[in-house]
C-alpha positions as CSV (number, residue, x, y, z in Angstrom):
1,M,25.7,80.9,26.0
2,A,28.6,82.6,26.4
3,R,30.8,82.2,29.6
4,K,33.8,84.7,31.0
5,I,37.4,82.8,31.2
6,G,39.4,85.1,33.4
7,S,39.3,88.4,33.0
8,R,40.3,88.8,28.9
9,Y,38.9,85.8,27.6
10,T,35.2,84.9,26.3
11,A,33.9,81.2,25.4
12,H,31.6,81.1,23.1
13,Q,30.6,77.8,21.8
14,I,31.8,74.2,22.3
15,L,34.4,73.0,19.8
16,G,35.1,69.5,21.0
17,R,35.6,67.5,23.9
18,G,38.5,65.2,25.3
19,S,39.3,63.5,27.9
20,A,41.4,66.1,29.7
21,G,38.3,69.1,28.9
22,T,36.3,70.9,26.7
23,V,37.6,72.7,23.9
24,W,35.9,76.6,23.2
25,L,35.5,78.7,20.2
26,G,36.6,82.1,22.4
27,S,37.8,85.3,21.7
28,G,40.1,87.6,23.5
29,P,42.4,90.7,22.9
30,D,43.6,89.3,20.3
31,G,40.5,88.6,18.1
32,P,39.5,84.3,17.9
33,V,41.2,82.2,19.7
34,A,41.1,78.7,21.1
35,I,40.1,77.8,25.0
36,K,41.1,74.2,26.3
37,L,39.2,74.1,29.7
38,L,40.1,71.0,31.9
39,R,38.2,69.6,34.0
40,E,36.9,70.5,37.0
41,D,38.8,67.6,39.3
42,L,41.5,68.6,37.5
43,A,41.2,72.7,38.4
44,A,40.4,71.7,42.1
45,D,43.8,69.8,41.8
46,Q,46.3,72.3,43.8
47,E,49.5,70.4,43.0
48,L,48.6,70.2,39.1
49,V,47.6,74.1,39.2
50,G,51.2,74.8,40.6
51,R,52.4,72.6,38.0
52,F,50.8,74.1,34.9
53,V,51.9,78.0,36.7
54,Q,55.6,77.0,37.0
55,E,55.4,75.6,33.3
56,R,53.6,78.6,31.9
57,A,56.3,80.2,30.5
58,A,57.7,77.4,28.9
59,L,53.9,76.5,27.4
60,V,54.5,80.1,26.1
61,S,57.5,80.2,24.0
62,L,57.1,76.6,22.2
63,D,56.5,78.2,19.0
64,H,56.6,76.1,15.6
65,P,54.7,75.8,12.4
66,H,53.7,72.6,12.8
67,V,52.4,73.7,17.0
68,V,49.5,74.4,18.0
69,G,50.3,77.3,20.3
70,V,49.8,78.3,23.6
71,R,48.7,82.2,24.1
72,D,48.0,82.3,27.8
73,L,47.5,79.9,30.8
74,V,44.5,80.9,33.0
75,V,43.8,80.2,36.7
76,D,40.5,81.9,38.2
77,G,38.6,80.2,40.9
78,N,37.5,77.0,39.8
79,D,38.7,77.2,35.9
80,L,42.0,76.0,34.5
81,A,42.4,76.9,30.6
82,L,44.8,77.4,28.1
83,V,44.3,79.9,25.5
84,M,45.8,78.4,22.2
85,D,45.6,79.4,18.1
86,L,42.2,78.7,16.9
87,V,42.7,76.7,13.7
88,R,40.0,76.0,11.5
89,G,40.0,73.5,9.8
90,T,39.4,69.6,11.4
91,D,41.4,66.6,13.2
92,L,42.7,63.6,11.7
93,R,40.8,61.6,13.1
94,T,37.7,63.4,11.4
95,L,39.5,62.8,8.3
96,L,40.0,58.7,8.7
97,D,36.6,58.3,9.9
98,R,35.6,59.8,6.2
99,D,38.6,58.3,3.7
100,R,39.5,55.2,6.3
101,R,42.8,55.8,4.8
102,L,45.4,57.9,2.9
103,T,47.3,57.2,-0.4
104,P,51.4,57.0,0.6
105,A,52.7,60.2,-0.4
106,D,49.6,62.0,1.7
107,A,50.3,60.2,5.1
108,V,53.8,60.7,4.6
109,A,53.0,64.9,4.1
110,V,51.0,64.6,7.4
111,A,53.7,62.4,9.4
112,A,56.4,64.6,8.0
113,D,54.7,67.8,9.4
114,I,54.7,66.0,13.2
115,A,58.1,64.5,12.8
116,E,59.4,68.2,12.2
117,A,57.0,69.6,15.3
118,L,58.1,66.5,17.6
119,A,61.9,67.8,17.0
120,A,61.2,71.3,18.0
121,A,59.3,70.1,21.4
122,H,61.8,67.4,21.8
123,A,64.9,70.3,21.7
124,A,62.6,72.2,24.2
125,G,62.7,69.2,26.4
126,Y,59.2,68.1,25.9
127,V,57.8,64.8,25.8
128,H,54.1,64.9,23.9
129,R,52.8,61.5,25.3
130,D,49.6,61.4,23.5
131,V,50.6,61.8,19.9
132,K,47.8,60.1,18.5
133,P,45.1,61.2,15.3
134,E,43.1,63.0,17.4
135,N,46.2,65.5,18.8
136,I,46.8,66.1,14.9
137,L,44.8,68.8,13.3
138,L,44.4,70.1,9.7
139,D,44.5,73.5,8.8
140,G,42.1,74.0,6.0
141,A,44.1,77.7,4.9
142,D,47.0,75.5,3.5
143,G,46.9,71.8,4.4
144,R,49.0,71.9,7.5
145,A,49.4,69.2,9.7
146,L,49.9,70.7,13.6
147,L,50.7,68.9,17.1
148,T,48.3,69.8,19.7
149,D,47.5,69.5,23.3
150,F,51.2,70.3,24.0
151,G,52.3,70.3,27.8
152,V,48.9,68.5,28.7
153,A,49.7,64.7,29.0
154,R,53.0,65.7,31.0
155,L,51.0,68.2,33.9
156,I,47.7,66.0,34.2
157,D,49.9,62.7,33.5
158,A,52.2,63.2,36.4
159,P,54.5,60.3,38.1
160,R,52.1,61.0,41.2
161,R,49.0,60.3,38.9
162,A,50.2,57.3,36.9
163,G,51.2,55.1,39.9
164,G,50.1,52.1,40.9
165,G,51.1,50.1,37.3
166,R,48.2,52.4,35.8
167,V,50.0,52.9,32.0
168,V,48.8,56.3,30.7
169,G,48.0,56.6,26.7
170,T,45.8,55.6,24.5
171,P,46.4,51.6,24.3
172,D,47.0,51.7,20.4
173,Y,49.7,54.1,20.4
174,V,51.3,53.5,23.3
175,A,55.4,52.7,23.4
176,P,56.3,49.1,24.9
177,E,59.2,50.7,27.1
178,I,55.7,52.7,28.7
179,V,54.0,49.3,28.9
180,E,56.8,48.1,31.1
181,G,56.9,51.2,33.4
182,L,59.8,52.9,31.9
183,P,59.8,56.2,32.3
184,P,58.4,58.7,29.0
185,R,61.8,59.2,27.1
186,A,61.4,61.3,23.4
187,A,61.3,57.9,21.8
188,V,58.0,57.1,22.5
189,D,56.8,59.7,20.5
190,I,58.8,58.4,17.8
191,Y,56.8,55.5,18.2
192,A,53.0,56.9,18.4
193,L,54.0,58.5,15.2
194,A,55.5,55.6,13.4
195,T,52.1,53.9,14.5
196,V,49.4,56.6,13.6
197,L,51.8,56.9,10.0
198,Y,51.0,52.7,10.4
199,E,47.0,53.6,10.1
200,L,47.1,56.4,7.9
201,L,48.3,53.5,4.9
202,A,46.5,50.3,6.7
203,G,43.6,52.2,7.8
204,F,44.0,50.7,11.3
205,T,46.5,50.2,14.0
206,P,49.3,47.5,14.1
207,F,48.9,46.7,17.3
208,G,44.8,47.7,18.1
209,G,41.7,46.0,18.6
210,G,40.1,44.0,20.8
211,H,40.7,44.1,24.7
212,P,42.9,47.6,26.1
213,G,44.7,44.5,27.9
214,A,45.4,42.6,24.9
215,V,46.7,45.5,22.9
216,L,49.1,46.7,25.4
217,R,50.8,42.8,25.5
218,R,51.0,42.5,21.4
219,H,53.2,45.9,21.7
220,V,55.7,44.6,24.0
221,T,55.4,41.2,22.9
222,E,54.3,40.7,18.8
223,A,56.2,41.7,15.6
224,V,54.7,43.9,13.3
225,A,52.9,42.8,10.5
226,P,54.3,44.2,6.8
227,L,52.2,46.1,4.6
228,P,52.3,45.1,1.4
229,G,52.0,47.3,-1.4
230,I,54.2,50.4,-0.5
231,P,57.8,50.5,-1.0
232,D,60.3,49.0,0.3
233,E,62.1,51.7,1.9
234,L,59.5,53.5,3.2
235,W,58.6,50.0,5.0
236,R,61.8,49.8,6.9
237,L,61.6,53.3,7.3
238,V,58.0,52.5,9.7
239,H,59.6,49.0,10.8
240,Q,62.6,50.9,12.3
241,C,60.0,53.4,14.1
242,L,58.4,51.0,15.4
243,A,61.3,48.5,17.0
244,K,60.6,47.7,20.2
245,A,64.0,48.7,21.7
246,P,63.9,53.0,21.9
247,A,67.5,53.1,21.3
248,S,66.8,51.8,17.1
249,R,64.0,54.6,16.5
250,F,65.4,57.0,14.6
251,R,64.9,60.5,16.9
252,A,62.3,62.9,14.8
253,A,64.8,65.6,13.0
254,E,66.2,62.5,11.3
255,L,62.7,61.2,11.0
256,A,61.1,64.3,9.2
257,A,64.2,64.5,6.9
258,R,63.9,61.2,5.6
259,L,60.0,61.9,5.0
260,R,60.6,64.7,3.3
261,E,63.1,63.5,0.9
262,L,60.9,59.6,0.3
263,R,57.6,61.5,-0.2
264,P,58.3,62.3,-4.4
265,A,59.1,59.0,-5.3
266,L,55.6,57.9,-3.6
267,A,53.8,60.3,-6.5
268,G,51.7,58.1,-7.7
269,Y,50.8,55.2,-5.4
270,P,47.1,54.4,-4.7
271,A,46.0,54.2,-1.2
272,L,46.1,50.7,-0.1
273,D,43.4,47.5,-0.3
274,I,43.5,45.7,2.4
275,D,41.3,43.9,5.3
276,E,41.7,44.7,8.8
277,P,42.7,41.3,11.1
278,E,40.6,40.4,13.7
279,P,40.0,42.0,16.7
280,E,41.5,39.4,19.8
281,P,38.8,38.0,22.3
282,A,39.1,39.8,25.6
283,P,40.7,37.0,27.6
284,Y,38.6,34.4,29.7
285,E,38.2,34.3,33.2
286,Q,37.2,31.5,34.7
287,P,34.2,32.2,37.1
288,A,33.8,31.5,40.7
289,A,32.1,28.0,40.5
290,Y,29.1,27.4,42.2
291,E,27.8,24.1,43.2
292,P,24.5,23.7,44.9
293,P,23.3,21.4,47.0
294,P,22.1,18.4,45.5
295,A,18.4,18.2,45.4
296,R,16.4,15.0,47.9
297,G,17.5,11.5,45.6
298,A,19.7,13.6,42.6
299,V,22.8,12.2,41.7
300,P,25.7,13.8,43.0
301,L,28.0,15.8,40.5
302,V,31.4,14.7,39.2
303,R,33.7,17.5,39.0
304,G,36.8,17.3,36.3
305,T,35.4,14.6,34.3
306,A,35.5,14.9,30.2
307,A,32.0,14.7,28.9
308,P,31.2,11.5,27.1
309,D,30.3,13.5,24.2
310,S,33.1,15.9,23.9
311,A,35.0,16.5,21.2
312,N,38.0,17.3,23.1
313,R,38.4,14.7,25.9
314,E,41.9,16.2,26.5
315,T,40.8,20.1,26.7
316,H,37.1,20.0,28.0
317,T,36.5,19.7,31.4
318,S,32.7,21.0,33.1
319,M,30.7,19.5,36.2
320,R,28.0,17.0,35.1
321,V,25.7,14.5,36.2
322,P,27.7,10.7,35.6
323,G,26.5,9.3,32.2
324,A,26.1,5.9,31.1
325,E,29.7,4.8,31.0
326,E,29.1,5.3,34.8
327,L,26.4,3.6,35.6
328,A,28.0,0.9,33.7
329,G,30.6,-0.2,35.3
330,G,33.4,1.8,33.7
331,A,36.5,3.1,35.0
332,H,35.3,6.1,37.6
333,G,34.2,3.2,39.7
334,T,31.6,0.3,40.5
335,A,28.5,-0.3,38.9
336,R,24.9,0.8,40.9
337,A,22.1,-0.3,39.6
338,P,18.9,2.8,39.2
339,R,16.6,2.9,42.3
340,A,13.4,1.4,41.7
341,P,10.4,3.6,42.3
342,G,9.1,3.1,45.7
343,Q,12.4,1.8,47.1
344,P,13.7,4.1,50.0
345,R,17.1,5.8,49.1
346,A,20.1,3.7,50.4
347,G,21.3,5.5,53.4
348,S,18.5,6.6,54.8
349,A,16.2,6.1,57.6
350,R,13.6,3.7,55.9
351,H,16.7,1.9,54.8
352,R,18.4,1.3,57.3
353,A,14.9,-0.2,59.2
354,A,14.7,-2.2,56.3
355,V,17.7,-4.0,56.4
356,R,17.7,-4.4,59.7
357,R,14.3,-6.5,59.1
358,R,15.9,-8.9,56.5
359,R,18.6,-9.7,58.7
360,V,16.3,-10.7,61.8
361,R,14.5,-13.0,59.0
362,L,17.5,-14.5,57.6
363,A,19.1,-15.1,60.7
364,A,15.5,-16.7,62.0
365,A,15.4,-18.4,58.1
366,A,18.8,-19.9,58.8
367,T,18.6,-21.3,62.5
368,A,15.5,-22.8,61.4
369,A,17.5,-24.4,58.4
370,A,19.7,-25.6,60.5
371,A,17.8,-27.4,62.9
372,A,15.7,-29.3,60.4
373,L,18.4,-30.3,58.2
374,G,20.1,-31.4,61.5
375,V,17.2,-33.3,62.4
376,G,16.2,-35.0,59.3
377,G,20.4,-36.2,58.4
378,W,20.5,-37.7,61.8
379,L,17.2,-39.7,61.3
380,A,18.1,-40.4,57.5
381,F,21.6,-41.8,58.9
382,G,20.2,-44.2,61.6
383,G,20.6,-42.0,64.5
384,G,18.5,-41.4,67.2
385,P,18.5,-42.0,70.4
386,D,19.6,-45.4,69.7
387,G,22.3,-44.3,67.8
388,P,26.2,-44.7,68.4
389,D,26.6,-41.2,70.3
390,G,23.0,-40.4,71.3
391,A,23.6,-36.5,69.2
392,P,22.7,-35.6,65.9
393,P,25.7,-35.9,63.4
394,A,27.6,-32.8,62.9
395,V,27.2,-31.1,59.5
396,E,30.0,-29.1,57.5
397,P,29.2,-25.6,57.5
398,D,29.5,-25.6,53.3
399,L,26.8,-28.4,52.5
400,L,24.4,-25.8,53.6
401,P,22.9,-23.7,50.1
402,G,24.3,-20.8,50.1
403,A,26.6,-21.5,52.5
404,G,29.5,-19.0,52.8
405,A,27.1,-15.6,51.6
406,D,26.9,-12.4,53.9
407,P,22.9,-12.8,54.9
408,G,24.0,-8.6,55.8
409,T,24.7,-8.0,52.0
410,D,23.1,-10.6,49.4
411,P,19.5,-11.9,51.1
412,G,18.1,-13.1,48.0
413,T,14.8,-14.6,49.0
414,D,13.3,-13.2,51.9
415,A,13.2,-16.8,53.8
416,V,9.9,-16.2,56.2
417,T,8.2,-15.0,52.7
418,G,9.7,-16.3,50.3
419,V,9.1,-13.4,47.9
420,D,12.3,-11.7,46.6
421,T,13.6,-8.8,48.2
422,G,16.0,-7.3,45.2
423,V,19.1,-7.1,47.2
424,G,21.0,-9.9,46.0
425,G,21.5,-12.5,44.2
426,G,21.8,-15.9,46.6
427,S,18.5,-18.2,48.2
428,A,18.2,-19.9,51.2
429,P,15.8,-22.5,51.7
430,A,12.4,-22.0,53.4
431,A,11.8,-23.3,56.5
432,G,10.5,-26.7,56.8
């Protein structure tokens, strides 16, 4: 369904969608055009609209054979639109999706066209900031490569919008100085274009793949992997334009000239046949530990101990139930025998009551035993009313069976009933 864009243009059908808006096939007083209608939230930003109005003259004046020209800027109610030249062809991303990679000669031809477009833009004071295959169009009539969306990234991603440490751009093509928070200069476009050239040759970007945070980190910390099978001179050019230091990269005009000079020598080189590296997995984040309350009668969890059957005892840690080595009296503490069925749990009210009853019985048994031994000893050694002192002889405590044992902790056999309590190993004689 057609819709009016301002008073001079009509949008007929959608050609594509991007992060900033929708591109329509349109018509105007001078024939077919492409109309980029920005998102409603962007059009509602009065500060952004003001910047577009201020930049209108510069946007329209950027005229170059390898730049998709901006013809007009429309601000109409809730509509904010860029009216551009219509390029009948496809974008570079669509070509890569189909062919995956290009021959070195074709890849260098595309990069040389875009380098010339950047040279013209940089001379006019523009930094594109979003050079990537999606923003490179291939004219179906003559095969030229054209750079589009000039000015959009600069206006939309102004410093106010990029505040708070947010990195603006597509992670695979972002220069390391942007990741480090430095202002974007012309060198960021050279880095992005070299990344595109690497992708055209290899079929993948030099630092891409995996989690976006890992991609950004690699831009800053890792060296670019070489591409086997291309001439050394081409590799040196790509490598220099991917330098971490912006000052080490070529300027756009110099890069375009070197690429043009190099292209004839690349005739006959086939497209590379190399495997894409495995992407780095997303960084692991330790989940918050949750320790449910132990169930009644359960053994408490031990935190931070290596699993007994772990192949890597130095690094593997987990929460787990103590194993056989702890129960056998290993390095984790004193061994404790397992509780028999029906036996009260240690520390429970039943257990404390049983201990108290046992101690009372043991104390009574000890008193009875002492009395019996005292009387028996006195009679055996001739004591009695006729004895020399009229009293039973004194008995040393360590002569009693089980002397020195604490009846509270090692009671042995119940002295009253004669039943083995199973708590200790000592024993005391029955009374009598």
